[in-house]
LOZAKOL-946757 format. One record per residue (C-alpha): x, y, z; residue in three letters. Coordinates in steps of 0.5 Angstrom, whole numbers, padded with zeros to 4 digits, always signed. Example, Ala and Ser with C-alpha at 12.3 -4.5 7.8 and 13.67 -1.06 7.14 Angstrom:
2
+0025-0009+0016ALA;+0027-0002+0014SER;
***
This chain:
659
+0000+0000+0000MET;+0006+0004+0000GLU;+0007+0010-0005ARG;+0014+0010-0009ILE;+0016+0018-0007THR;+0014+0016+0001ASP;+0019+0010+0000LYS;+0024+0014-0003ILE;+0024+0019+0002LYS;+0025+0014+0007ALA;+0032+0012+0004LEU;+0038+0015+0006PRO;+0040+0022+0002GLU;+0046+0018-0001ASP;+0042+0012-0002ALA;+0041+0008-0009ASN;+0036+0005-0011PHE;+0033+0001-0017PHE;+0026-0001-0020SER;+0024-0007-0025LEU;+0019-0007-0031GLU;+0015-0013-0033PHE;+0010-0014-0039PHE;+0004-0019-0038PRO;+0006-0025-0042PRO;+0002-0027-0048LYS;+0001-0034-0045THR;-0002-0038-0039GLN;+0005-0042-0039MET;+0008-0035-0039GLY;+0005-0032-0034PHE;+0006-0038-0029ALA;+0014-0038-0031ASN;+0014-0030-0029LEU;+0011-0031-0023GLN;+0016-0036-0021SER;+0021-0031-0024ARG;+0018-0025-0020LEU;+0019-0029-0014GLU;+0026-0031-0015ARG;+0028-0024-0017MET;+0024-0020-0011SER;+0028-0025-0006GLN;+0034-0024-0009ALA;+0034-0017-0012LEU;+0030-0013-0008ARG;+0028-0007-0012PRO;+0024-0001-0009LEU;+0018-0002-0014PHE;+0016-0006-0020VAL;+0012-0003-0026THR;+0007-0007-0030VAL;+0006-0004-0038THR;-0001-0003-0041TRP;-0002-0004-0048GLY;-0003+0002-0053ALA;-0011+0003-0053GLY;-0012-0002-0047GLY;-0010-0008-0052SER;-0007-0012-0045THR;-0012-0008-0040ALA;-0014-0015-0037ALA;-0007-0018-0037LYS;-0004-0012-0034SER;-0009-0012-0028LEU;-0008-0019-0027GLU;+0000-0019-0027LEU;-0001-0012-0022ALA;-0005-0016-0018GLU;+0001-0022-0018ILE;+0006-0016-0016CYS;+0002-0013-0011GLN;-0002-0018-0007ARG;+0001-0024-0008GLN;+0008-0022-0008LEU;+0008-0016-0004GLY;+0012-0011-0009LEU;+0010-0004-0009THR;+0007-0004-0016THR;+0007+0002-0021CYS;+0001+0001-0026LEU;+0003+0004-0033HIS;-0004+0007-0036LEU;-0005+0010-0043THR;-0011+0014-0044CYS;-0012+0014-0052THR;-0016+0010-0057ASN;-0020+0006-0052MET;-0027+0006-0048SER;-0028+0012-0044ARG;-0030+0008-0039SER;-0023+0003-0039LEU;-0020+0009-0036ILE;-0024+0009-0030ASP;-0025+0002-0029ASP;-0017+0001-0029ALA;-0016+0006-0024LEU;-0022+0003-0019GLU;-0019-0004-0020GLU;-0012-0001-0018ALA;-0015+0002-0012LYS;-0018-0004-0010VAL;-0012-0008-0011LEU;-0008-0004-0006GLY;-0004-0001-0012ILE;-0002+0007-0011ARG;+0003+0008-0016ASN;+0001+0010-0024ILE;+0005+0012-0029LEU;+0001+0017-0033ALA;+0002+0016-0041LEU;-0002+0018-0047ARG;-0001+0012-0052GLY;-0001+0013-0059ASP;-0004+0019-0062ALA;-0011+0020-0062PRO;-0015+0017-0068ARG;-0023+0017-0066SER;-0026+0016-0073GLU;-0021+0009-0074GLU;-0021+0006-0067TYR;-0028+0008-0065ARG;-0033+0001-0065GLU;-0039+0000-0069GLU;-0044+0003-0064GLY;-0040+0006-0059GLN;-0043+0012-0057PRO;-0038+0019-0057PRO;-0038+0020-0050GLU;-0035+0013-0049GLU;-0029+0015-0053ASP;-0023+0017-0049SER;-0020+0021-0054ASN;-0026+0027-0052LYS;-0023+0028-0045ASP;-0016+0026-0046PHE;-0011+0028-0052THR;-0004+0028-0048TRP;-0002+0025-0042ALA;-0003+0031-0038ILE;-0010+0030-0039ASP;-0010+0024-0035LEU;-0005+0027-0030VAL;-0011+0032-0028ARG;-0016+0028-0029TYR;-0013+0022-0024ILE;-0012+0028-0019ARG;-0019+0031-0019LYS;-0022+0024-0018GLN;-0017+0021-0013TYR;-0013+0027-0010GLY;-0006+0025-0007ASP;-0008+0017-0006TYR;-0004+0016-0013PHE;+0003+0017-0013CYS;+0004+0019-0021ILE;+0009+0018-0025GLY;+0010+0022-0032VAL;+0015+0020-0038ALA;+0021+0024-0041ALA;+0026+0023-0046TYR;+0033+0025-0046PRO;+0034+0025-0053GLU;+0027+0028-0055GLY;+0021+0025-0057HIS;+0021+0023-0064SER;+0015+0023-0068ASP;+0016+0017-0074GLU;+0014+0022-0079SER;+0019+0028-0077HIS;+0025+0024-0073PRO;+0030+0030-0075GLU;+0026+0034-0070VAL;+0028+0030-0064GLN;+0030+0035-0059ASP;+0029+0035-0051PRO;+0028+0042-0052LYS;+0022+0042-0056ILE;+0018+0037-0051ASP;+0020+0041-0045LEU;+0015+0046-0044PRO;+0010+0040-0044TYR;+0014+0036-0039LEU;+0014+0043-0035VAL;+0006+0042-0036GLU;+0006+0035-0034LYS;+0009+0036-0028THR;+0006+0042-0025ALA;+0000+0039-0026ALA;+0001+0034-0021GLY;+0007+0029-0023ALA;+0011+0026-0017ASP;+0017+0023-0020PHE;+0019+0023-0027ILE;+0022+0017-0031MET;+0025+0017-0037THR;+0026+0013-0044GLN;+0031+0008-0045LEU;+0038+0012-0047PHE;+0045+0009-0048PHE;+0048+0016-0050ASP;+0050+0018-0042VAL;+0052+0025-0045GLU;+0046+0026-0047ALA;+0042+0024-0041TYR;+0047+0029-0037ASP;+0045+0035-0041GLU;+0038+0033-0040PHE;+0038+0032-0033GLU;+0042+0039-0032LYS;+0037+0042-0036MET;+0031+0040-0032LEU;+0034+0041-0025ARG;+0036+0048-0027SER;+0029+0051-0031HIS;+0027+0057-0028GLU;+0020+0054-0027SER;+0023+0050-0021GLY;+0018+0044-0022VAL;+0024+0040-0023PHE;+0029+0042-0017LYS;+0027+0036-0012THR;+0022+0032-0016ILE;+0026+0024-0017PRO;+0028+0024-0024ILE;+0029+0016-0026ILE;+0033+0014-0031PRO;+0031+0008-0036GLY;+0036+0004-0038LEU;+0035-0003-0042LEU;+0040-0009-0041PRO;+0043-0011-0048ILE;+0040-0018-0048GLN;+0042-0019-0056SER;+0046-0016-0062TYR;+0039-0016-0066ASN;+0034-0014-0060ILE;+0039-0008-0058LEU;+0038-0005-0066ARG;+0031-0007-0066ARG;+0029-0004-0060VAL;+0033+0003-0062THR;+0031+0003-0068LYS;+0023+0004-0065LEU;+0025+0008-0060SER;+0030+0013-0063HIS;+0035+0012-0058ALA;+0042+0013-0061LYS;+0047+0008-0059ILE;+0054+0012-0059PRO;+0059+0010-0063PRO;+0064+0007-0058ASP;+0059+0003-0055ILE;+0057+0001-0062LEU;+0064-0001-0064SER;+0065-0005-0058ARG;+0058-0009-0060LEU;+0060-0010-0067ASP;+0066-0014-0065GLN;+0062-0019-0062VAL;+0055-0019-0065LYS;+0056-0026-0067THR;+0057-0029-0061ASP;+0051-0028-0056ASP;+0054-0030-0050GLU;+0060-0024-0051LYS;+0054-0019-0053VAL;+0051-0020-0046LYS;+0058-0019-0043GLN;+0059-0013-0046VAL;+0053-0010-0045GLY;+0053-0012-0038ILE;+0059-0007-0038LYS;+0056-0002-0042VAL;+0051-0001-0037LEU;+0055-0002-0031GLY;+0059+0004-0034ASP;+0052+0008-0035ILE;+0050+0007-0028VAL;+0056+0008-0025GLU;+0057+0015-0029HIS;+0050+0017-0026ILE;+0052+0015-0019LYS;+0057+0020-0019LYS;+0052+0026-0022ARG;+0050+0030-0015PRO;+0042+0029-0014ASN;+0037+0032-0009PRO;+0036+0026-0006GLY;+0037+0018-0007PRO;+0039+0016-0014ARG;+0035+0011-0018GLY;+0035+0007-0024PHE;+0030+0003-0028HIS;+0031-0002-0031PHE;+0026-0005-0038TYR;+0028-0013-0036THR;+0023-0015-0042LEU;+0022-0021-0037ASN;+0028-0024-0037LEU;+0033-0024-0031GLU;+0041-0026-0032LYS;+0043-0020-0035ALA;+0040-0015-0030VAL;+0042-0019-0024SER;+0049-0019-0026HIS;+0049-0011-0027ILE;+0045-0010-0021LEU;+0051-0014-0017GLU;+0056-0011-0021ASP;+0053-0004-0019CYS;+0052-0006-0012LYS;+0045-0004-0013LEU;+0042-0010-0009ILE;+0040-0008-0002PRO;+0045-0011+0004ASP;+0041-0017+0006PRO;+0043-0019+0013ASN;+0047-0025+0011VAL;+0054-0028+0014ASP;+0061-0026+0012SER;+0062-0032+0008ASP;+0057-0030+0003SER;+0059-0023+0003GLU;+0066-0024+0002SER;+0065-0029-0004ALA;+0062-0024-0008ILE;+0067-0018-0006GLU;+0072-0022-0010THR;+0067-0023-0016THR;+0070-0019-0023PRO;+0066-0014-0025ALA;+0065-0018-0032ILE;+0066-0025-0029ASN;+0060-0029-0031LEU;+0062-0035-0027THR;+0058-0037-0021ALA;+0062-0034-0015PRO;+0066-0038-0010ASP;+0061-0040-0004GLY;+0054-0040-0010ALA;+0049-0045-0009LEU;+0051-0052-0013ARG;+0047-0058-0014VAL;+0048-0064-0018LYS;+0047-0063-0025SER;+0040-0064-0028ARG;+0037-0064-0035SER;+0031-0060-0037ARG;+0025-0062-0041LEU;+0023-0055-0042SER;+0019-0057-0048SER;+0016-0064-0047ILE;+0010-0062-0046ASN;+0005-0056-0046SER;+0004-0056-0038GLY;+0005-0049-0034PRO;+0010-0052-0030HIS;+0018-0053-0032ASN;+0020-0059-0030ARG;+0027-0063-0029PHE;+0030-0070-0029ILE;+0031-0073-0023THR;+0035-0079-0021SER;+0028-0082-0018ALA;+0025-0087-0023ARG;+0017-0087-0024PRO;+0014-0091-0020SER;+0013-0099-0022GLN;+0005-0098-0021ASN;+0004-0091-0025SER;+0002-0090-0032ASN;+0009-0089-0036PRO;+0006-0084-0040SER;+0004-0080-0034GLN;+0010-0081-0029ALA;+0012-0075-0026ASP;+0020-0073-0027TYR;+0019-0067-0023SER;+0024-0066-0019ALA;+0024-0068-0011HIS;+0024-0063-0005GLU;+0030-0064-0003SER;+0033-0064-0010GLU;+0029-0058-0013ALA;+0036-0054-0011GLY;+0033-0049-0006VAL;+0038-0047-0002PRO;+0037-0048+0006ARG;+0040-0042+0008GLY;+0036-0035+0005PRO;+0035-0035-0002ILE;+0037-0027-0002ASN;+0043-0027-0001THR;+0049-0024-0006ARG;+0052-0031-0008ALA;+0046-0034-0010ASN;+0043-0028-0014THR;+0049-0029-0019LEU;+0049-0037-0018ALA;+0041-0037-0020ILE;+0043-0032-0025SER;+0048-0036-0028GLU;+0044-0042-0029GLY;+0047-0045-0022GLU;+0043-0051-0020GLY;+0035-0052-0021ALA;+0033-0045-0019LEU;+0038-0043-0024GLY;+0036-0047-0030ARG;+0029-0044-0029GLU;+0032-0037-0029ALA;+0036-0038-0035THR;+0033-0044-0040TRP;+0030-0038-0045ASP;+0036-0033-0044ASP;+0036-0033-0052PHE;+0030-0030-0054PRO;+0028-0031-0061ASN;+0023-0026-0062GLY;+0016-0029-0063ARG;+0018-0036-0065TRP;+0021-0037-0058GLY;+0019-0041-0053ASP;+0011-0040-0051ALA;+0013-0043-0044ARG;+0018-0037-0043SER;+0015-0030-0040PRO;+0019-0027-0045ALA;+0015-0030-0051PHE;+0012-0025-0056GLY;+0013-0018-0057GLU;+0019-0015-0054ILE;+0016-0009-0051ASP;+0009-0012-0049GLY;+0005-0006-0051TYR;+0001-0010-0055GLY;-0001-0011-0063PRO;+0002-0004-0067THR;+0004-0002-0073LEU;+0010+0000-0070HIS;+0010+0007-0074VAL;+0006+0013-0074SER;+0000+0014-0079THR;+0004+0018-0084GLY;+0009+0014-0084GLN;+0005+0008-0086ALA;+0002+0011-0091LEU;+0009+0013-0094LYS;+0011+0006-0094LEU;+0005+0002-0096TRP;+0001+0007-0100GLY;-0006+0006-0101THR;-0008-0001-0104PRO;-0013-0001-0109LEU;-0013-0009-0110SER;-0010-0015-0108LYS;-0005-0014-0113SER;-0002-0008-0109ASP;-0002-0012-0103ILE;+0002-0017-0107SER;+0007-0012-0109LEU;+0009-0009-0102LEU;+0011-0016-0100PHE;+0015-0017-0106ARG;+0018-0010-0105LYS;+0019-0013-0098HIS;+0023-0019-0100ILE;+0027-0016-0105GLU;+0029-0011-0100GLY;+0026-0005-0103THR;+0021-0004-0097LEU;+0024-0004-0090PRO;+0018-0006-0087ALA;+0011-0009-0087LEU;+0005-0008-0082PRO;+0007-0015-0079TRP;+0014-0014-0080SER;+0018-0008-0077GLU;+0025-0010-0080GLN;+0027-0012-0087GLY;+0029-0019-0088LEU;+0036-0022-0084SER;+0041-0025-0088PRO;+0039-0032-0087GLU;+0033-0031-0090THR;+0035-0027-0096SER;+0038-0035-0098THR;+0031-0037-0099ILE;+0029-0030-0102ALA;+0028-0034-0109THR;+0023-0039-0106HIS;+0019-0033-0102LEU;+0019-0029-0108LEU;+0016-0036-0112ALA;+0010-0036-0106LEU;+0008-0029-0107ASN;+0007-0029-0114ASP;+0002-0035-0112LYS;-0001-0030-0108GLY;+0002-0033-0102TRP;+0004-0027-0097TRP;+0010-0029-0093THR;+0011-0026-0086VAL;+0016-0031-0083ALA;+0021-0036-0085SER;+0028-0040-0084GLN;+0032-0044-0088PRO;+0035-0052-0086ALA;+0041-0051-0083VAL;+0046-0057-0081ASN;+0050-0057-0076GLY;+0053-0049-0078VAL;+0058-0047-0073PRO;+0055-0042-0068SER;+0060-0037-0070THR;+0058-0037-0077ASP;+0057-0030-0079PRO;+0049-0031-0083VAL;+0046-0037-0079PHE;+0051-0037-0072GLY;+0048-0035-0065TRP;+0050-0037-0058GLY;+0057-0037-0055PRO;+0063-0040-0059PRO;+0065-0047-0061ASN;+0058-0049-0062GLY;+0054-0052-0067PHE;+0047-0050-0069VAL;+0042-0053-0073PHE;+0035-0051-0076GLN;+0029-0055-0079LYS;+0026-0050-0085PRO;+0020-0047-0084PHE;+0015-0042-0087VAL;+0009-0038-0085GLU;+0004-0034-0090PHE;-0003-0032-0091PHE;-0006-0035-0097ILE;-0013-0034-0100PRO;-0019-0038-0097SER;-0020-0042-0104SER;-0012-0044-0105ASP;-0012-0046-0098TRP;-0018-0052-0099ALA;-0013-0054-0105THR;-0007-0054-0101LEU;-0009-0058-0094LEU;-0010-0065-0098PRO;-0002-0064-0100ARG;+0001-0062-0094LEU;-0003-0068-0090GLN;+0000-0072-0095SER;+0007-0072-0092HIS;+0010-0074-0086GLU;+0015-0069-0086GLN;+0011-0063-0086ILE;+0007-0060-0079THR;+0002-0055-0080TYR;-0002-0050-0076PHE;-0007-0046-0080ALA;-0012-0040-0077SER;-0017-0035-0080ASN;-0020-0029-0078ALA;-0026-0033-0076LYS;-0022-0036-0071GLY;-0022-0043-0074GLU;-0016-0047-0073PHE;-0013-0054-0077ARG;-0007-0057-0075ALA;-0004-0064-0077SER;-0003-0065-0069ASN;-0005-0060-0064GLU;-0001-0063-0059HIS;+0006-0063-0063ALA;+0012-0059-0060VAL;+0017-0057-0066ASN;+0023-0054-0064PRO;+0026-0051-0070VAL;+0032-0048-0068THR;+0037-0051-0063TRP;+0044-0051-0062GLY;+0049-0055-0058THR;+0055-0052-0054PHE;+0060-0054-0050LYS;+0058-0055-0043GLY;+0051-0054-0044LYS;+0045-0057-0045GLU;+0042-0057-0052ILE;+0039-0050-0052VAL;+0032-0049-0056THR;+0031-0042-0057PRO;+0026-0043-0063THR;+0019-0047-0062ILE;+0013-0047-0065ILE;+0006-0051-0062GLU;-0001-0049-0062ALA;-0001-0045-0057VAL;+0004-0040-0059SER;+0002-0040-0066PHE;-0006-0038-0064ARG;-0003-0033-0059SER;+0001-0030-0066TRP;-0006-0031-0070CYS;-0009-0026-0065GLU;-0004-0021-0066GLU;-0003-0022-0073ALA;-0011-0020-0075TRP;-0011-0015-0070SER;-0005-0012-0074ILE;-0010-0013-0080TRP;-0015-0008-0077ARG;-0009-0004-0075GLU;-0008-0003-0082TRP;-0014-0002-0084ARG;-0015+0004-0079ARG;-0010+0008-0083ILE;-0015+0009-0088TYR;-0022+0013-0088PRO;-0027+0008-0086ILE;-0031+0008-0093ARG;-0025+0009-0097SER;-0023+0003-0102LYS;-0016+0001-0098SER;-0020+0001-0093SER;-0024-0004-0096GLN;-0019-0008-0099VAL;-0015-0009-0093VAL;-0021-0011-0090ARG;-0023-0016-0095GLU;-0017-0019-0095CYS;-0016-0020-0088GLY;-0023-0023-0088GLU;-0021-0028-0093ASP;-0014-0031-0092VAL;-0011-0036-0088TRP;-0005-0036-0084LEU;-0001-0043-0085VAL;+0005-0045-0082ASN;+0008-0051-0085VAL;+0015-0054-0082ILE;+0019-0059-0085TRP;+0022-0064-0081GLY;+0028-0066-0085ASP;+0033-0061-0083PHE;+0038-0065-0088LEU;+0034-0064-0094GLU;+0031-0058-0093GLY;+0029-0057-0101ASP;+0023-0061-0100GLY;+0019-0056-0097LEU;+0019-0052-0103TRP;+0018-0057-0107GLU;+0011-0059-0104VAL;+0009-0052-0103LEU;+0011-0050-0110LEU;+0009-0056-0114GLY;+0015-0058-0116GLU;+0015-0065-0113GLU;
***
């Protein structure tokens, strides 16, 4: 029931603190595993508070409130709920605030969300008074409303942009001085703290904070300003996130990462050092009170745990001196678990054997002779579960867990190589990396510039062709161009597109390529990576009826398919298909990419939400709106996996009718 600012004021003047951000996972299994992850992180790391994201337009409202309840009520964490206010039902704002109060949440991060677009987002039959845009255009409107309705009950935070807020249509005007008058108004309207957008340019942050603290209005003189920091999970995620947020990567940092970009482990190590340097630099800045840091975790824990430990941000628990001394000698970038850390006999993890919500471990015990072998329980016994006999919240255990030591450590790091949408549906990090719900990731103006005004199916086919050829940088379902590995099968993708089958995801077959390969490699060095080929595409319903029998006739093919009506077909609904895996020295086999029914269904919901988002950039009764709507309603989304990664060309022979 605590307000963030009250907790900050209770700290010593020279103290440092940190907070962690989480987003609601897209699957129930992800939710179950995130709860376990939150329990570990809350006990071992002890953040001052946590924040829970809210999807643009209220798209994740129910899941955000569910996660906030877990954090606040079940785990006892001081929780801050993000809340946007545009392009959604007016009542949803009131419901969210009232629900937050009922749950005991006393902290709100007030955000605008996407630019107001009432005509596009108003549901059919929705009265104008239910349109949130009528009362809310900017975040300041939400700040004022919360203060009017709830007084000082809620501690309100607002967002700020150290490098300036960038409109996708005009990134050249990105300048914090342009934003400053609006930030002054938001703060004066009743904000209690400021939380910044992620950044890597620490000099830009220095100038930004100096500008605020010295502003003539005086509104920033003592208000907590909490810098937002993104632990670097992988090179590709870093480039994607900075592209979307328009955060600049200083040349020296980019150079350090470019040198190791083909080695995911080294990228993470360099990233930990980079973030550590930023934290230590900001620590030295004068501040009118305790200094805080906010970490965008992406629902992962290894990197942030090491950053917090290396920067000595974890509050000191009551632990014995042996545990303390074990950590004090740990080098800043040493990713080996420290001496004295939790160590148990190695176990093999069955993270992808079934679709149950709990991860399991092989133990030395055999199933009962009287039990059904197919239902045998291979879960670790309580004595073998790797739970330390002493308190979990020691510094030694913090790094041991984040490094994968023991059963708890395996749970912490088994999804350490997130791989975008097609990761593991059991992972808390599964799905969109930002957790803000389905979006085109571009403004309306930029979307029109990219995709124009399609007047026929042929116009849409041309967009997909240009994307495959590399002349169109993004599609509604893919905000990036083709990866180098996908470019190796571009000829096949173009052939599918010529049939009117629009590809949105794919990968070639890979058989034992070194993990350091510049095109196909990933993970630590001295390993080998493998891939089953797959392709995912939108196909007209008439063509799907013809293709289905051909897919059913091949034993090497696994398929999943669905349409806008929610109709679902699969070769085996219970099949679990690792399509990317790697073997590395001293490690279990890592499977970062798994396709199965639960992950496919989750993606389908998002895919058709994106069809609707695309349609909304056009006037309601326009030809382009009609074409996009009709195409989205007609097509099936089909994912086809070819089981033989030794002879991957079989996939294309079946789909293109070359057999």
